[in-house]
C-alpha positions as CSV (number, residue, x, y, z in Angstrom):
1,M,69.2,23.5,102.6
2,T,69.6,22.2,106.1
3,G,70.2,24.1,109.3
4,P,70.5,27.9,109.7
5,V,72.2,29.6,106.8
6,S,75.5,31.4,107.4
7,V,75.0,35.2,107.5
8,S,77.2,38.2,106.9
9,V,75.9,41.2,108.8
10,V,77.0,44.5,107.1
11,I,76.9,47.8,108.9
12,V,77.8,51.0,107.1
13,S,78.9,53.9,109.3
14,R,80.0,57.4,108.5
15,D,80.7,60.2,111.0
16,R,78.6,58.5,113.8
17,P,81.0,56.5,115.9
18,A,78.9,56.7,119.0
19,A,75.9,55.3,117.1
20,L,78.0,52.5,115.6
21,K,79.2,51.5,119.1
22,R,75.7,51.1,120.3
23,C,74.7,49.2,117.2
24,L,77.6,46.8,117.8
25,T,76.5,46.4,121.4
26,G,73.2,45.1,120.1
27,I,74.9,42.9,117.5
28,A,76.9,41.3,120.3
29,Q,73.6,40.0,121.8
30,L,72.4,38.2,118.7
31,D,71.1,34.7,119.3
32,Y,72.2,33.1,116.1
33,P,74.6,30.2,115.6
34,D,76.5,31.2,112.4
35,F,77.2,34.8,111.5
36,E,80.0,37.3,110.8
37,V,80.0,41.1,111.3
38,I,81.4,43.5,108.7
39,V,81.8,47.2,109.5
40,V,82.3,49.5,106.5
41,G,83.3,52.7,108.1
42,C,85.0,56.1,108.0
43,P,88.2,56.6,110.0
44,A,86.3,57.5,113.1
45,G,84.0,54.4,112.7
46,I,86.9,52.1,112.1
47,A,88.7,53.5,115.2
48,A,85.6,53.0,117.3
49,A,85.3,49.4,116.1
50,R,89.0,48.6,116.8
51,A,88.6,49.9,120.3
52,R,86.0,47.3,121.2
53,P,86.8,44.1,123.1
54,D,85.4,42.1,120.2
55,A,87.4,43.8,117.5
56,E,89.3,40.6,116.5
57,H,85.9,39.1,115.5
58,L,85.0,42.0,113.2
59,K,85.8,42.4,109.5
60,L,86.7,46.1,109.1
61,V,86.5,47.8,105.7
62,A,87.8,51.4,105.4
63,F,85.4,53.5,103.3
64,D,85.0,57.2,103.6
65,A,82.9,58.3,100.6
66,P,79.4,59.6,101.1
67,N,77.8,56.9,99.1
68,I,75.8,54.2,101.0
69,S,75.4,52.0,97.9
70,A,79.1,51.9,97.2
71,A,79.8,51.3,100.9
72,R,77.4,48.4,101.0
73,N,79.0,46.9,97.9
74,A,82.4,47.2,99.7
75,G,80.9,45.1,102.5
76,L,79.4,42.6,100.0
77,R,82.8,42.0,98.4
78,V,84.2,40.6,101.7
79,A,81.0,38.9,102.8
80,A,81.4,35.1,102.9
81,G,78.0,34.1,104.3
82,E,75.3,32.5,102.2
83,V,73.0,35.4,103.2
84,V,74.0,39.0,103.6
85,A,72.0,41.1,106.2
86,F,72.1,44.9,106.4
87,I,71.5,47.2,109.3
88,D,72.2,50.9,109.7
89,D,74.6,52.2,112.3
90,D,71.8,54.2,114.0
91,A,69.8,51.0,114.6
92,V,70.0,48.1,117.0
93,P,68.5,44.6,116.5
94,E,66.4,42.7,119.0
95,P,68.4,39.5,120.1
96,L,66.3,37.1,117.9
97,W,66.5,39.4,114.8
98,L,68.6,37.0,112.7
99,R,66.7,33.9,113.7
100,H,63.5,35.4,112.4
101,L,64.9,37.3,109.4
102,C,66.8,34.3,108.0
103,A,64.4,31.5,108.7
104,P,62.6,31.9,105.4
105,F,65.8,31.3,103.5
106,A,65.2,27.6,104.0
107,G,62.7,28.1,101.2
108,D,62.9,29.5,97.7
109,I,63.3,33.2,98.3
110,A,65.8,35.8,97.2
111,A,65.3,38.4,100.0
112,A,63.7,39.0,103.4
113,G,62.7,42.2,105.2
114,G,61.8,42.8,108.8
115,Y,59.8,45.5,110.7
116,V,61.4,48.7,112.0
117,L,60.6,50.3,115.3
118,G,60.9,54.1,115.9
119,R,62.4,56.2,118.5
120,N,60.1,55.2,121.3
121,G,61.1,51.5,120.8
122,I,57.5,50.4,120.6
123,S,55.7,52.0,117.6
124,F,56.6,51.0,114.1
125,Q,58.2,53.2,111.6
126,W,57.8,50.7,108.8
127,R,56.0,47.4,108.5
128,A,54.9,45.6,105.3
129,R,54.9,47.7,102.2
130,S,55.0,47.4,98.4
131,V,56.4,50.0,96.0
132,D,55.6,51.1,92.4
133,R,57.7,52.3,89.5
134,L,57.4,55.9,90.7
135,G,59.1,54.9,94.0
136,V,55.9,55.4,95.9
137,A,55.5,53.0,98.8
138,Q,52.1,51.7,99.9
139,D,51.3,49.9,103.2
140,M,50.2,46.3,103.0
141,E,48.1,44.4,105.6
142,L,49.8,41.2,106.7
143,P,47.8,39.7,109.6
144,G,49.6,37.7,112.3
145,E,53.3,37.4,113.1
146,A,54.3,34.6,110.7
147,P,56.6,35.3,107.8
148,R,54.9,35.7,104.4
149,V,56.5,34.9,101.1
150,L,55.3,37.3,98.5
151,Q,55.7,37.5,94.8
152,P,56.1,40.8,92.9
153,T,53.0,41.6,90.9
154,G,53.0,43.6,87.7
155,D,54.5,47.0,88.3
156,R,54.8,46.6,92.1
157,A,57.8,45.2,94.0
158,I,57.9,44.0,97.7
159,K,59.5,46.8,99.7
160,T,62.3,46.1,102.2
161,E,64.1,48.6,104.4
162,G,67.8,49.2,104.1
163,T,68.2,49.0,107.9
164,N,66.5,45.6,108.2
165,M,66.9,43.3,105.2
166,A,68.8,40.3,104.0
167,L,69.5,38.8,100.6
168,R,71.1,35.6,99.2
169,R,74.6,36.6,98.5
170,A,74.7,34.8,95.2
171,V,71.6,36.7,94.0
172,L,72.8,40.1,95.2
173,A,76.2,39.6,93.7
174,A,74.8,38.5,90.3
175,L,72.7,41.7,90.2
176,G,75.8,43.8,90.8
177,G,74.9,44.7,94.3
178,F,73.5,48.2,95.0
179,D,73.6,50.8,92.3
180,P,76.2,53.4,93.2
181,A,74.1,56.0,91.3
182,F,72.0,56.1,94.5
183,H,74.3,57.8,96.9
184,F,71.5,57.9,99.5
185,Y,67.7,57.3,99.3
186,L,65.8,54.8,97.2
187,D,69.0,52.6,97.1
188,E,67.2,49.5,98.5
189,T,64.0,50.4,96.6
190,D,65.9,50.2,93.3
191,L,67.1,46.8,94.4
192,N,63.6,45.8,95.2
193,M,62.5,46.7,91.6
194,R,65.4,44.7,90.1
195,L,64.4,41.7,92.2
196,A,60.8,42.1,91.0
197,G,62.0,42.4,87.4
198,A,63.7,39.0,87.8
199,G,60.5,37.5,89.3
200,L,62.2,36.7,92.6
201,A,60.2,36.3,95.8
202,T,60.7,38.2,99.0
203,A,59.7,37.2,102.5
204,L,58.3,39.8,105.0
205,V,59.0,38.8,108.6
206,P,57.1,40.8,111.3
207,L,59.2,39.4,114.2
208,A,62.5,40.3,112.7
209,Q,62.7,43.7,114.4
210,V,65.2,46.5,114.8
211,H,65.1,49.8,116.6
212,H,65.9,52.7,114.4
213,G,66.8,56.0,115.9
214,F,67.2,58.4,112.9
215,A,70.6,59.7,114.2
216,E,71.9,63.1,113.3
217,S,73.8,63.3,110.0
218,S,74.9,65.9,107.4
219,R,71.4,65.4,105.9
220,R,69.3,65.9,109.0
221,A,69.4,67.6,112.4
222,P,68.8,65.7,115.7
223,D,65.0,66.6,115.5
224,R,65.0,65.1,111.9
225,T,64.7,68.5,110.2
226,P,66.3,68.2,106.8
227,R,69.6,70.0,106.3
228,D,70.0,69.2,102.6
229,L,67.8,67.5,99.9
230,F,70.4,67.2,97.1
231,Q,70.9,63.5,97.3
232,I,67.2,62.8,97.7
233,G,66.5,64.9,94.6
234,A,69.3,63.1,92.6
235,S,68.3,59.6,93.6
236,Q,64.6,60.2,92.9
237,R,65.5,61.4,89.4
238,V,67.8,58.3,88.8
239,F,65.0,56.0,90.0
240,L,62.5,57.5,87.6
241,R,64.9,57.2,84.7
242,K,65.5,53.5,85.5
243,H,62.0,52.3,86.4
244,C,59.3,54.8,85.4
245,P,57.8,55.0,81.9
246,P,59.1,58.2,80.2
247,S,55.6,59.5,79.6
248,Q,55.0,59.6,83.4
249,Q,58.4,60.9,84.6
250,D,57.6,64.7,84.5
251,E,54.3,64.2,86.4
252,A,56.0,61.9,88.9
253,R,58.7,64.5,89.5
254,R,56.2,67.3,90.1
255,A,54.2,65.1,92.5
256,F,57.4,64.2,94.4
257,R,58.5,67.9,94.6
258,A,55.1,68.9,95.9
259,A,55.2,66.2,98.6
260,Q,58.7,67.3,99.7
261,R,57.5,70.9,100.0
262,R,54.5,69.8,102.1
263,R,56.9,67.9,104.4
264,L,59.0,71.0,104.8
265,L,56.0,73.2,105.5
266,G,55.2,70.9,108.4
267,Y,58.7,71.5,109.8
268,M,58.2,75.2,109.3
269,Q,54.9,75.2,111.1
270,R,56.4,73.3,114.1
271,G,59.3,75.8,114.3
272,P,62.6,74.2,113.4
273,L,62.6,75.6,109.9
274,D,62.1,79.2,108.7
275,P,61.0,80.4,105.2
276,P,64.5,81.1,103.9
277,G,65.5,77.6,105.0
278,L,62.6,76.1,103.1
279,L,63.6,77.9,99.9
280,R,67.2,76.8,100.4
281,L,66.2,73.2,100.8
282,M,63.9,73.2,97.7
283,R,66.7,74.7,95.7
284,S,69.0,71.8,96.8
285,L,66.3,69.4,95.8
286,D,66.1,70.9,92.3
287,R,69.9,70.9,92.0
288,G,69.9,67.2,93.0
289,G,67.3,66.5,90.3
290,A,69.5,68.1,87.7
291,E,72.4,66.0,88.9
292,G,70.3,62.8,88.7
293,L,69.8,63.4,85.0
294,R,73.6,63.2,84.5
295,R,74.4,60.1,86.5
296,D,75.2,56.8,84.8
297,V,72.3,54.3,85.1
298,A,74.1,51.4,83.4
299,R,73.5,48.0,85.1
300,P,76.1,47.4,87.8
301,Q,78.6,44.7,87.1
302,A,78.4,41.3,88.9
303,I,80.4,41.1,92.2
304,P,82.8,38.1,92.5
305,C,82.9,35.7,95.4
306,A,84.5,36.9,98.6
307,Q,88.2,36.3,98.9
308,A,88.3,36.6,102.7
309,P,87.2,33.5,104.6
310,F,84.1,33.6,106.9
311,L,84.9,35.0,110.3
312,P,82.5,33.6,112.9
313,Y,81.3,36.1,115.5
314,P,80.8,34.6,119.0
315,S,77.1,33.9,119.3
316,T,75.0,34.3,122.4
317,E,72.9,31.3,121.3
318,G,71.3,29.9,124.4
319,A,72.4,32.8,126.7
320,Q,70.4,33.3,129.8
321,R,67.8,36.1,130.0
322,A,67.8,38.3,133.1
323,C,65.0,40.6,134.1
324,F,65.2,43.5,136.7
325,T,62.3,45.5,137.9
326,G,61.7,48.5,140.1
327,R,60.8,52.2,140.5
328,P,62.7,55.1,138.9
329,W,64.2,56.0,142.3
330,Q,65.9,52.6,142.3
331,A,67.4,53.2,138.8
332,R,71.0,53.5,139.9
333,T,71.2,50.2,141.7
334,L,69.1,48.4,139.1
335,R,71.1,49.7,136.2
336,R,74.3,48.6,137.8
337,R,73.0,45.1,138.5
338,A,71.6,44.8,134.9
339,A,74.9,45.9,133.4
340,E,76.8,43.3,135.5
341,A,74.4,40.7,134.1
342,V,75.3,41.8,130.6
343,A,79.0,41.6,131.4
344,R,78.4,37.9,132.4
345,G,77.0,37.2,129.0
346,Q,73.3,37.5,129.8
347,V,70.6,39.4,127.9
348,A,69.2,41.8,130.5
349,T,65.9,43.7,130.4
350,L,65.2,46.4,133.0
351,F,61.7,47.8,133.8
352,L,61.6,51.2,135.6
353,L,57.9,51.9,136.1
354,S,56.7,55.0,138.0
355,P,53.2,55.1,139.6
356,T,51.9,57.3,136.7
357,A,50.2,57.0,133.3
358,L,53.3,58.0,131.4
359,Y,53.8,56.3,128.0
360,H,56.4,53.6,127.8
361,R,59.7,53.9,125.9
362,V,62.3,51.2,125.2
363,S,66.0,51.6,124.4
364,L,69.3,49.7,124.5
365,T,71.7,51.5,126.8
366,E,75.4,51.9,126.3
367,T,76.0,49.1,128.7
368,G,73.8,46.7,126.7
369,V,70.7,46.7,128.9
370,W,67.2,46.8,127.3
371,E,65.6,49.5,129.4
372,H,61.8,50.0,129.5
373,R,60.7,53.2,131.1
374,G,57.2,54.7,131.7
375,G,54.2,54.6,134.0
376,L,52.7,51.5,135.6
377,F,49.3,52.6,134.3
378,G,50.5,54.1,131.0
379,R,50.5,52.8,127.4
380,S,53.2,50.7,125.8
381,L,51.4,49.9,122.6
382,R,50.1,53.3,121.5
383,S,46.8,51.7,120.3
384,G,46.1,50.4,123.9
385,P,44.0,52.1,126.6
386,L,45.2,55.5,127.7
387,V,45.1,54.3,131.3
388,R,45.1,50.7,132.4
389,P,45.1,50.0,136.2
390,R,47.4,47.0,137.0
391,R,49.5,45.7,139.8
392,F,53.2,45.9,139.3
393,R,53.9,42.2,138.8
394,R,51.0,41.8,136.3
395,R,52.2,44.8,134.3
396,V,55.7,43.5,134.1
397,A,54.4,40.0,133.1
398,A,52.3,41.6,130.4
399,E,55.2,43.5,129.0
400,L,57.5,40.4,129.1
401,A,54.8,38.5,127.1
402,R,54.7,41.3,124.6
403,I,58.4,41.2,123.8
404,A,59.1,37.4,124.3
405,A,59.0,36.5,120.6
406,V,61.7,39.0,119.7
407,R,63.9,39.0,122.7
408,G,63.6,35.4,123.8
């Protein structure tokens, strides 16, 4: 295989049009020569995508059922790239995301997964993990920033995250795509296990990074407090039926239920959940488990080649990078200048550093500016010194060096 592979980027969105618009703003800055963008969305999401100036470059697939596996399969059916990449609507990619994520496909791999940053834009939610037949993930130590090609071993698969992963289309289609028995939760983990069962390699790519916000949904509040555990309970039971030895399923189910209860007790101790709410959520978990016993777990059917031709998205390959720096009291002017740079086709980063030791936060604004906020002397990496005296220019230079490999 020569040159970069062609990539279909699939975004599933339901009832979160504002998040989808922000995700597409990030997608518009991708520095990759050959990709298309597929939005699988509810009516509000499709309307938001159609209102964008780049709408003619988007493949839009109307889908309004609460089933992320079926929605991803709908995107797969129209995906014409050699590789299909997936990102959630409440996530945004760094500009070099696809370059890093898809580089390992020059070798003999079936899938690749990147790292996921949390709400502060700096700390990781998920890095390298493997997963067992009970659906329990375990962290893996991968030193350095180079991609690592990993083979599944015994009962463990290589874990990828649904909001930052890519697969060869031919492999994914032959496997039948995602199993629609997983409406939500463990959907990509089931796929990981099926890849492992076929003996196929997965690359983990530390520099393929996306920012994931955990947006509000019918399943969780803005502070991430669960609203319903029915689909989690159903998917976990389906997963055990498919991958766990029958003699271990009851014990695995009890352990999972106990872990969910501990998680809810944590929310109750912090305040957003009361005892009746905990009982209600545990009942929904149990109802979901009962539903999971009834769902069909037959192997999904293979998905045919895409009928729609590849629709290239205008790449920002080689786009200039612009950097703006200043104090919070200069924010209005600097934000305007940075937004103007984005409108000219540049990738703009803005540093607003106060003379404090506040922790740093990173986010992509609605105007497409990568905004870094915090104290001149404060932490960016949470493992760093609590206070680090530095001059303004040196601090900005250090932060630019930290992000250079993912933002260019």
